[in-house]
C-alpha positions, 0 to 999 in steps of 0.5 A, a space after each residue: 758160130 751160128 749153128 751146131 758143129 763150129 768150135 773146132 773150126 773156131 778154134 783153128 782160126 783163132 789159133 791162126 791169129 790169136 788176139 786178132 779176131 773176136 768171136 760170137 754164138 753161144 757166149 755165156 759166163 760159163 764159156 766166155 774166158 775158154 775163148 778168150 783163152 784159145 786166142 780170141 780178142 773178144 767174145 760177142 753176145 746177143 742172145 743171151 743178155 735176153 730172157 725170151 724177148 726181154 732185155 735182162 740187166 742181171 744177164 749182161 752184168 753176169 757176162 761183164 763180171 765174168 770177162 771184164 767190160 774190156 773184152 765184151 762186144 754187144 751186138 744189137 743187131 737189129 730190124 726196123 720197127 713198122 712204126 719207125 726205129 729198130 729194135 734188137 733182133 735175137 735168134 739169127 734176126 728171127 725174134 724181135 726184142 724189146 731192146 730199141 736200137 737208140 742213143 739212150 740204150 748206146 748211153 745205158 750198155 756202153 759202160 759194160 762193154 768195149 764196143 757195139 755191133 750193129 748188123 742191119 738185119 733187113 739188109 743184111 746180105 741182099 748186096 743191095 746198099 746200106 740203111 742210112 739212117 741207122 749209120 747215121 743214127 750210130 755216127 751221131 752218137 759215137 762214144 765208144 767203138 761201134 762197127 755197122 754190117 749190111 747192104 754193103 755192095 760197093 766201095 761207095 758204101 764205105 764212103 757213104 758210111 764214112 760220111 754219114 758217121 763222121 768217120 766214127 762208125 767202122 764196117 764189115 763186108 760179107 757177101 759182096 767180098 770176092 774172097 766169100 764169092 762176092 763179085 763187087 768188091 774186092 779185099 784188095 780194094 778195101 785194104 787200098 780204101 783203108 790206106 787212103 783213109 788213114 793216111 
């Protein structure tokens, strides 16, 4: 729910597919249970767990206490740092925080969530290819479910992520997909790719 006025549409979507979708955008301990009751399988959080640009263990613990770790997805969407590596970005990826995207961070946070979602914000929406290094980093950890997003432009990118992550990382596709107005990859191709992978 990026921006104002999305609540009604979000409810309609959740009611169409109860337990089949996650929800994020403005999630706090005060409203997280509400969205689970509306049919979300999990709530996704980024901005709430920061005080300005600093990670807050207390705020994360409050959210975990509100819904339980099994219903919480921590969004560690990030931007590349000038000196290498990545740091989590919040507020529509405009504000760089103090939280590194690293094995140490995954280890520290994984006991308070069910899954990580990581957008490669520098390539997100461009349909110009994935961040190979980030996909490799995620796969080299791989202790709980992780989903990578950003830059996927063709089926070859799905194969690339599968290879780089040793099959430990899931993928989301947005702008490139035909059902979202893209022209380089179709929803049916993705379904067929998943079937081949799982057989």
